[in-house]
C-alpha positions as CSV (number, residue, x, y, z in Angstrom):
1,M,121.4,124.9,83.6
2,K,120.4,122.2,81.1
3,T,122.2,119.6,83.3
4,L,120.0,120.9,86.3
5,F,116.8,120.5,84.4
6,I,117.6,117.0,83.3
7,L,118.4,116.1,87.0
8,L,115.3,117.5,88.4
9,S,113.2,115.7,85.6
10,L,115.0,112.4,86.5
11,I,114.2,112.9,90.3
12,T,110.5,113.6,89.5
13,S,110.2,110.7,87.2
14,I,111.6,108.3,89.8
15,S,109.6,109.6,92.7
16,A,106.4,109.5,90.4
17,S,106.9,105.8,89.7
18,A,107.2,104.7,93.3
19,E,104.5,104.8,96.1
20,Q,104.2,103.9,99.6
21,F,101.8,101.0,100.5
22,R,100.7,98.9,103.4
23,L,100.3,95.3,103.3
24,K,96.6,94.4,103.5
25,D,96.7,90.6,102.9
26,S,99.1,88.0,101.5
27,L,98.9,84.4,100.5
28,C,102.0,82.3,99.5
29,G,102.0,78.7,98.1
30,E,100.3,76.8,95.4
31,I,97.4,79.3,94.8
32,D,95.7,77.1,92.0
33,P,97.0,74.9,89.3
34,F,96.1,76.8,86.2
35,V,95.9,80.6,86.5
36,I,98.2,81.8,89.4
37,G,100.2,78.5,90.2
38,D,103.0,78.8,92.7
39,A,103.3,82.2,94.0
40,C,103.2,84.9,96.6
41,V,100.2,87.2,96.4
42,L,100.5,90.5,98.0
43,V,97.6,92.9,98.5
44,L,98.9,96.3,98.9
45,E,96.8,99.4,99.9
46,N,97.0,103.2,100.3
47,K,94.5,106.0,100.2
48,G,94.1,105.9,96.5
49,K,94.9,102.4,95.3
50,E,94.7,98.6,96.0
51,S,97.3,96.8,94.1
52,V,97.5,92.9,93.9
53,L,101.0,91.8,93.1
54,I,101.6,88.3,91.8
55,T,105.1,87.3,92.6
56,D,107.4,84.4,91.4
57,V,109.0,81.5,93.2
58,D,112.3,83.7,93.6
59,F,110.2,86.1,95.8
60,M,109.0,83.3,97.9
61,V,112.6,82.1,98.3
62,S,113.7,85.6,99.3
63,L,111.1,85.6,102.2
64,S,112.0,82.3,103.5
65,E,113.7,83.9,106.7
66,K,111.0,86.6,106.8
67,E,107.4,86.5,107.8
68,L,104.8,88.6,105.9
69,T,102.6,90.4,108.4
70,Q,99.5,92.7,107.9
71,G,100.5,96.2,108.4
72,Q,104.0,96.1,107.0
73,F,105.0,99.0,104.8
74,F,106.5,98.8,101.3
75,D,107.9,101.1,98.7
76,L,106.6,99.8,95.3
77,D,108.3,100.9,92.0
78,F,105.6,100.7,89.2
79,K,108.5,100.6,86.7
80,A,109.1,96.9,88.1
81,V,105.7,95.6,87.4
82,E,103.6,94.5,84.5
83,A,99.8,95.1,84.4
84,V,97.7,91.7,84.2
85,D,95.3,91.7,81.3
86,K,91.7,92.3,82.0
87,Q,90.5,88.6,81.4
88,T,93.4,87.1,83.5
89,S,92.6,89.7,86.3
90,K,89.0,88.6,86.4
91,Q,90.0,85.0,86.8
92,M,92.6,85.7,89.4
93,K,90.1,87.8,91.4
94,Q,87.6,84.9,91.2
95,I,90.1,82.4,92.7
96,L,91.4,84.9,95.4
97,T,88.3,86.2,96.7
98,R,87.7,82.6,98.1
99,S,90.3,83.4,100.8
100,M,91.2,87.1,100.5
101,N,89.1,90.3,100.8
102,L,89.8,92.4,97.7
103,S,88.2,95.7,96.9
104,R,86.1,96.1,93.7
105,K,88.8,98.4,92.0
106,A,91.7,96.3,92.9
107,K,94.3,96.4,90.1
108,F,96.4,93.1,89.5
109,F,100.2,93.1,88.5
110,Y,103.0,90.9,87.9
111,L,106.2,91.9,89.9
112,D,108.8,91.5,87.2
113,N,111.7,92.6,89.3
114,N,111.9,91.8,93.1
115,E,114.0,94.8,93.7
116,G,111.0,97.0,92.8
117,L,109.4,96.1,96.1
118,K,111.3,97.4,99.2
119,D,110.4,96.8,102.8
120,L,110.2,100.3,104.7
121,D,111.1,100.7,108.2
122,I,108.7,103.7,109.2
123,E,108.9,105.5,112.4
124,L,105.2,105.5,113.8
125,K,103.7,107.9,116.2
126,T,102.2,106.1,119.1
127,R,99.8,106.5,122.1
128,Q,98.2,104.2,124.6
129,I,94.5,104.5,124.7
130,T,92.0,103.2,127.0
131,C,88.0,103.6,126.4
132,E,85.1,102.8,128.6
133,A,81.2,103.0,128.6
134,N,79.2,101.5,131.4
135,N,75.5,100.9,131.1
136,V,75.2,103.4,128.3
137,S,71.9,103.5,126.3
138,G,72.3,104.0,122.5
139,D,69.4,104.4,120.1
140,G,68.4,100.7,120.5
141,F,66.6,99.1,123.5
142,L,69.6,97.6,125.3
143,D,72.2,99.2,127.7
144,A,75.8,98.7,126.7
145,T,78.9,98.2,128.9
146,I,82.1,98.3,126.5
147,S,85.6,98.6,127.1
148,F,88.8,98.5,125.0
149,S,92.5,99.3,125.0
150,A,95.2,99.4,122.7
151,T,98.5,101.2,121.6
152,L,97.5,103.5,118.7
153,E,100.1,103.6,116.0
154,T,99.9,106.1,113.1
155,Y,101.8,107.2,110.0
156,G,100.1,109.6,107.5
157,D,96.8,108.0,106.4
158,F,97.7,104.8,108.0
159,S,96.7,103.8,111.6
160,N,96.8,100.7,113.6
161,L,95.5,99.4,117.1
162,K,98.3,97.3,118.4
163,D,97.6,94.7,121.2
164,L,93.8,95.4,121.0
165,K,91.6,94.0,124.0
166,F,88.0,94.4,123.4
167,E,85.0,93.5,125.6
168,Y,81.2,94.2,125.6
169,K,78.0,93.2,127.4
170,L,74.5,94.0,126.3
171,T,71.9,94.0,129.1
172,D,68.2,94.2,129.2
173,G,67.2,95.3,132.6
174,G,69.1,92.9,135.0
175,D,69.4,90.3,132.3
176,T,72.5,89.8,130.0
177,W,71.3,89.6,126.4
178,S,74.7,89.4,124.7
179,E,78.5,89.5,125.7
180,G,81.8,88.6,124.3
181,D,85.4,89.6,124.2
182,T,88.2,89.3,121.6
183,A,91.9,90.4,121.2
184,F,94.0,91.3,118.2
185,A,97.8,91.6,117.9
186,S,97.3,94.3,115.2
187,L,94.1,95.8,113.7
188,T,94.5,98.3,110.8
189,N,92.2,101.1,109.8
190,S,89.9,100.9,106.8
191,I,92.2,103.1,104.6
192,N,89.3,104.4,102.3
193,Y,86.9,105.2,105.1
194,N,85.2,108.3,104.0
195,P,82.3,109.1,106.4
196,Q,79.6,111.8,106.0
197,V,79.1,112.1,109.8
198,Y,82.2,111.1,111.7
199,V,84.4,113.4,109.5
200,G,88.2,113.2,110.7
201,Y,87.7,109.8,112.2
202,D,89.3,106.3,111.3
203,K,87.3,103.2,111.3
204,F,88.6,99.9,112.6
205,N,86.2,96.9,111.7
206,F,86.2,93.4,113.0
207,W,83.9,90.5,113.5
208,L,83.5,88.9,116.9
209,S,82.4,85.4,117.4
210,S,82.5,83.6,120.7
211,R,81.2,80.1,121.1
212,S,78.2,80.0,123.6
213,R,78.4,83.7,124.0
214,G,77.8,86.8,121.6
215,F,78.7,87.5,118.1
216,G,78.5,90.3,115.5
217,E,80.2,93.1,113.6
218,F,81.9,96.1,115.3
219,D,83.2,99.3,114.1
220,L,85.5,101.3,116.3
221,I,85.3,104.9,115.0
222,I,88.2,106.8,116.6
223,P,89.4,110.4,116.2
224,V,93.0,109.4,115.4
225,K,94.5,112.8,114.4
226,R,93.0,114.5,117.6
227,I,94.6,111.7,119.7
228,I,98.0,112.0,118.2
229,D,97.8,115.8,118.5
230,N,97.7,115.0,122.3
231,D,94.0,115.5,123.2
232,Q,94.0,114.2,126.7
233,A,90.4,113.0,126.6
234,F,88.1,112.3,123.6
235,T,85.0,110.5,122.5
236,A,84.8,107.6,120.1
237,Q,81.9,105.5,118.7
238,V,81.3,101.9,118.7
239,I,78.9,100.9,116.0
240,M,77.3,97.3,116.4
241,T,75.8,95.5,113.5
242,A,73.9,92.1,113.5
243,I,74.7,91.4,117.2
244,D,73.3,87.7,117.8
245,D,71.8,88.3,114.4
246,H,69.2,90.8,115.7
247,H,70.6,93.9,117.5
248,G,72.3,96.9,116.0
249,D,73.2,100.2,117.7
250,S,75.8,102.9,118.1
251,V,77.3,103.9,121.4
252,S,79.4,106.8,122.4
253,I,82.5,105.8,124.6
254,E,84.8,108.0,126.6
255,C,88.5,107.6,126.2
256,F,91.8,108.8,127.7
């Protein structure tokens, strides 16, 4: 019986020290000459944490035949990392925010043992989705025609729009006020999105900029869990912010 308790305690200790994360961003090479130096910086996220790993040259070599891509899943053993002190973390954040988007509560760690970070091959639930709205009036003064399609991939709190194609047009009467289109090989959900209105929805955010056409920020608000539970038709929301610097609106869009 004593042996059983020891075994259970060991298993609990091991599982408590390891967590699953998704790769939010990465940067490899000579980051700066003084604070970080030559390294790979990995920004890992899950529902409760954002961890920034500072790795060594050996880790860079181990990745020589493998590309880091946003949305990869990793298992991180926190016994294999060492927390960066507060002052150095502040300096690192100032350097990295020039080229990376870090959350305010991101924690910095040195990866002491490369074996502590393992690439995970996770089975994702998938569904093809198509959404369309034709000349729909939102709360603003313009009519919106919007369409997008993608393969929705989900795993737990993580979701991803693969091969996303998005197009919009805003019209004022018969005149086109703004229009544009874009595509993403992969667009991940905002993992810590916690809405007061769209409860149970995931947010996918992007900035669209098209030379000589429209530009602005878009949020796709999608009921991911309902979709994966095989709802055949559903309604999503498209929130537009600072379109051509002036227009903002929310539009309901029908999906199947």
